[in-house]
RODO-2510 file (C-alpha; in nm, 4 decimals, decimal comma):
residues 216
     n   res          X          Y          Z
     1     m     1,1970     1,7958    -0,1841
     2     a     1,0401     1,9696    -0,4832
     3     r     0,6955     2,0671    -0,3979
     4     v     0,4414     2,2557    -0,6061
     5     s     0,1222     2,4303    -0,4421
     6     e    -0,1903     2,5021    -0,5744
     7     i    -0,5499     2,6527    -0,4323
     8     v    -0,8552     2,5025    -0,5007
     9     d    -1,1892     2,6546    -0,4668
    10     t    -1,4523     2,4773    -0,2785
    11     p    -1,8037     2,5729    -0,1427
    12     h    -1,6701     2,6297     0,1696
    13     g    -1,3455     2,8565     0,0896
    14     d    -0,9936     2,7874    -0,0597
    15     a    -0,8309     2,4640    -0,0096
    16     r    -0,4872     2,4281    -0,0771
    17     i    -0,2736     2,1629    -0,2123
    18     t     0,0930     2,0996    -0,1985
    19     f     0,2358     1,8626    -0,4225
    20     f     0,5415     1,6367    -0,3215
    21     p     0,5983     1,4622    -0,6711
    22     a     0,7738     1,1435    -0,7948
    23     s     1,0152     1,1264    -1,0718
    24     e     0,8076     0,8447    -1,2461
    25     p     0,4608     0,8638    -1,0953
    26     r     0,2564     0,5667    -1,0825
    27     l     0,0134     0,6110    -0,8158
    28     l    -0,0732     0,9620    -0,5974
    29     l    -0,1531     0,9573    -0,2242
    30     a    -0,3539     1,2429    -0,1144
    31     a    -0,3786     1,2912     0,2465
    32     s    -0,5380     1,5639     0,4822
    33     h    -0,4423     1,6663     0,8335
    34     g    -0,6282     1,6534     1,1592
    35     a    -0,8568     1,8977     1,3956
    36     g    -0,5650     1,9638     1,5850
    37     g    -0,2683     2,0493     1,3358
    38     g    -0,1509     2,1321     0,9655
    39     i     0,0468     1,9194     0,6986
    40     e     0,3702     1,9990     0,8858
    41     a     0,2756     1,6816     1,0966
    42     r     0,5476     1,4676     1,1481
    43     d     0,3986     1,1531     0,9987
    44     l     0,2390     1,3482     0,6828
    45     q     0,6034     1,5038     0,6101
    46     a     0,7498     1,1350     0,6805
    47     l     0,5501     1,0023     0,3822
    48     a     0,5936     1,2942     0,1765
    49     r     0,9849     1,2186     0,1816
    50     a     0,9633     0,8240     0,1463
    51     l     0,7109     0,7728    -0,1098
    52     p     0,8617     0,9690    -0,3904
    53     p     1,1025     0,7496    -0,4731
    54     l     0,9053     0,4430    -0,4785
    55     g     0,7334     0,5671    -0,7638
    56     v     0,4298     0,7145    -0,5477
    57     s     0,3498     1,1250    -0,5448
    58     v     0,2058     1,2861    -0,2161
    59     a    -0,0492     1,5550    -0,2176
    60     l    -0,0704     1,7276     0,1242
    61     v    -0,3912     1,8517     0,1519
    62     e    -0,5032     2,1848     0,4004
    63     q    -0,8563     2,1929     0,4160
    64     p    -1,0406     2,5213     0,4276
    65     w    -1,0654     2,5951     0,7784
    66     r    -0,6846     2,5658     0,8180
    67     v    -0,6076     2,7805     0,4989
    68     a    -0,8412     3,0742     0,6604
    69     g    -0,6622     3,0853     0,9872
    70     k    -0,9281     2,9212     1,1925
    71     k    -0,8281     2,7810     1,5011
    72     v    -1,1662     2,5100     1,5091
    73     a    -1,1970     2,2378     1,2640
    74     s    -1,5224     2,2890     1,0612
    75     p    -1,7912     1,9704     1,1293
    76     p    -1,7632     1,6501     0,9680
    77     k    -2,0128     1,7272     0,6617
    78     t    -1,8015     2,0379     0,5772
    79     l    -1,4942     1,8641     0,5901
    80     d    -1,6197     1,5847     0,3250
    81     a    -1,8038     1,8505     0,1104
    82     a    -1,4415     2,0164     0,0622
    83     w    -1,2495     1,7171     0,0402
    84     r    -1,5489     1,6108    -0,2698
    85     a    -1,4956     1,9527    -0,4122
    86     l    -1,1290     1,9774    -0,4300
    87     w    -1,1186     1,5978    -0,5476
    88     p    -1,0934     1,6785    -0,9357
    89     a    -0,7801     1,8675    -0,8855
    90     l    -0,6113     1,5364    -0,7242
    91     l    -0,7419     1,3390    -1,0252
    92     a    -0,5550     1,6019    -1,2923
    93     p    -0,2508     1,4420    -1,3170
    94     g    -0,4169     1,1178    -1,4622
    95     l    -0,2944     0,8668    -1,1707
    96     p    -0,4874     0,6347    -0,9605
    97     v    -0,5281     0,7909    -0,6091
    98     v    -0,5311     0,6693    -0,2733
    99     a    -0,7739     0,8656    -0,0281
   100     g    -0,6037     0,8997     0,2879
   101     g    -0,5461     1,1591     0,5733
   102     r    -0,4259     1,1616     1,0033
   103     s    -0,7101     1,1579     1,2397
   104     a    -1,0205     1,3749     1,1232
   105     g    -0,8648     1,3789     0,7479
   106     a    -0,8813     0,9823     0,7967
   107     r    -1,2222     0,9512     0,8873
   108     v    -1,2470     1,2162     0,5715
   109     a    -1,1012     0,9405     0,3509
   110     c    -1,2963     0,6599     0,5091
   111     r    -1,6378     0,8217     0,4311
   112     t    -1,5635     0,9680     0,0840
   113     g    -1,2923     0,7360    -0,0586
   114     a    -1,5121     0,4927    -0,2555
   115     a    -1,7661     0,7160    -0,3875
   116     l    -1,4801     0,9259    -0,5168
   117     g    -1,3287     0,6423    -0,6657
   118     a    -1,0004     0,6275    -0,4982
   119     v    -0,8348     0,2848    -0,5053
   120     g    -0,7415     0,2720    -0,1223
   121     v    -0,7358     0,4287     0,2007
   122     l    -0,4658     0,5175     0,4287
   123     a    -0,5775     0,5666     0,8107
   124     l    -0,2912     0,7427     1,0006
   125     s    -0,4238     0,7929     1,3746
   126     f    -0,7719     0,6836     1,3394
   127     p    -0,9593     0,7745     1,6114
   128     l    -1,1732     0,5051     1,7025
   129     h    -1,3386     0,7070     2,0282
   130     p    -1,2602     1,0185     2,2196
   131     p    -1,0004     0,9455     2,4582
   132     g    -1,1411     0,8006     2,7412
   133     k    -1,4690     0,7245     2,5886
   134     p    -1,4599     0,4107     2,4202
   135     e    -1,8140     0,3713     2,4009
   136     k    -1,8377     0,6484     2,1645
   137     s    -1,6891     0,4097     1,8858
   138     r    -1,6323     0,5184     1,5327
   139     a    -1,5757     0,2021     1,3896
   140     d    -1,8410     0,1779     1,1639
   141     e    -1,6551     0,4474     0,9519
   142     l    -1,3355     0,2498     0,9093
   143     l    -1,5503    -0,0777     0,8575
   144     g    -1,7742     0,0989     0,5917
   145     a    -1,4706     0,2130     0,3633
   146     g    -1,4705    -0,0602     0,1347
   147     l    -1,1421    -0,0233    -0,0059
   148     p    -0,8316    -0,1863     0,0790
   149     t    -0,7794    -0,0139     0,3815
   150     l    -0,4329     0,0185     0,6102
   151     v    -0,4381     0,2073     0,9507
   152     v    -0,1722     0,3223     1,1216
   153     q    -0,1655     0,3461     1,5078
   154     g     0,0308     0,4315     1,7794
   155     g     0,0946     0,1721     2,0572
   156     n    -0,0179     0,4532     2,2973
   157     d    -0,2918     0,6519     2,1180
   158     p    -0,5459     0,7646     2,3641
   159     f    -0,7921     0,8154     2,0478
   160     g    -0,7695     0,4018     2,0299
   161     k    -0,5050     0,1439     2,0991
   162     p    -0,4283    -0,1072     1,8342
   163     a    -0,5683    -0,3497     2,0147
   164     e    -0,9172    -0,1844     2,0939
   165     f    -0,9664    -0,2079     1,6836
   166     p    -1,2279    -0,4561     1,5891
   167     e    -1,1445    -0,7321     1,3196
   168     g    -1,2547    -0,6144     0,9907
   169     a    -1,1233    -0,6306     0,6179
   170     y    -0,8197    -0,3786     0,6807
   171     r    -0,4429    -0,4343     0,7306
   172     l    -0,3272    -0,2440     1,1103
   173     v     0,0152    -0,1293     1,1503
   174     e     0,1398    -0,0389     1,4660
   175     v     0,4124     0,2017     1,5812
   176     p     0,5193     0,0943     1,9376
   177     y     0,4813     0,3465     2,2177
   178     g     0,3592     0,5995     1,9962
   179     d     0,0915     0,8776     2,0775
   180     h    -0,1707     1,0448     1,8213
   181     g     0,0730     1,2200     1,6708
   182     f     0,3324     0,9338     1,6675
   183     a     0,5494     1,0764     1,9039
   184     v     0,7272     0,8187     2,1192
   185     p     0,8853     0,8830     2,4903
   186     k     1,2095     0,9526     2,5131
   187     r     1,2744     0,6162     2,7767
   188     a     1,1301     0,4032     2,4877
   189     e     1,3003     0,1479     2,3258
   190     l     1,3440     0,3017     1,9553
   191     s     1,3784     0,6465     1,8624
   192     q     1,1616     0,8920     1,7262
   193     e     1,3352     0,7969     1,3793
   194     e     1,2842     0,4959     1,3928
   195     a     0,9120     0,4809     1,4973
   196     l     0,9135     0,6942     1,1783
   197     d     1,0678     0,4267     0,9856
   198     v     0,8127     0,1732     1,0834
   199     l     0,5167     0,4124     1,0026
   200     t     0,6559     0,4481     0,6390
   201     e     0,7919     0,1106     0,5754
   202     g     0,4729     0,0195     0,6697
   203     v     0,2846     0,2348     0,4393
   204     g     0,5578     0,1608     0,1502
   205     g     0,4815    -0,1915     0,1727
   206     w     0,1210    -0,1603     0,1605
   207     i     0,0686     0,0843    -0,1100
   208     s     0,3118    -0,0678    -0,3420
   209     g     0,0853    -0,3344    -0,3515
   210     l    -0,1848    -0,1009    -0,5187
   211     l     0,1044     0,0191    -0,7694
   212     p    -0,0511    -0,0532    -1,1131
   213     a     0,2081    -0,2352    -1,3402
   214     p     0,4413    -0,0476    -1,5558
   215     g     0,2689     0,0514    -1,8667
   216     e    -0,0686     0,0040    -1,7262
***
């Protein structure tokens, strides 16, 4: 995979954007990581492989806390501020941008996407609530995104199983047996590769509907 990395200054330190360009791009998916890992996450890497052939460039964003080598994620307001600061670098290619991320990154995309002018939101493993605490719902962030939104959720995600999600103006794709990182147990009726195919095909189909017409 061809890739180009760029360091972007933010008020909270340097962020890093790694671009996976399509040969004839018509849209850019910008996606950040969660609080417990980086852009090496299996779902983010799967999308970086699968989407460029569809005309969608992918930008995987590392928040400043991660670039600095810290083990604990920054507070939500700091994550949002850094995302806003690096957004102009995502607009530089001159493409419509879908704001996305996994877990904490999905929350950032939901909270900021509309105000930044994104054309859609991709929420991977949206943390609907802390494990075992369904009363502490974050559904308002998802429901308030104000943009075409796709949620991709593992069937066994302790941060919110698909059946727990409220009705709303978004689409939800379930990855059977998947946990918060979309890992599936060996006893599952589908392999890890097949689980990631569910994810990439779901995202690919949805995002194709956001592509501008050729020539626009």
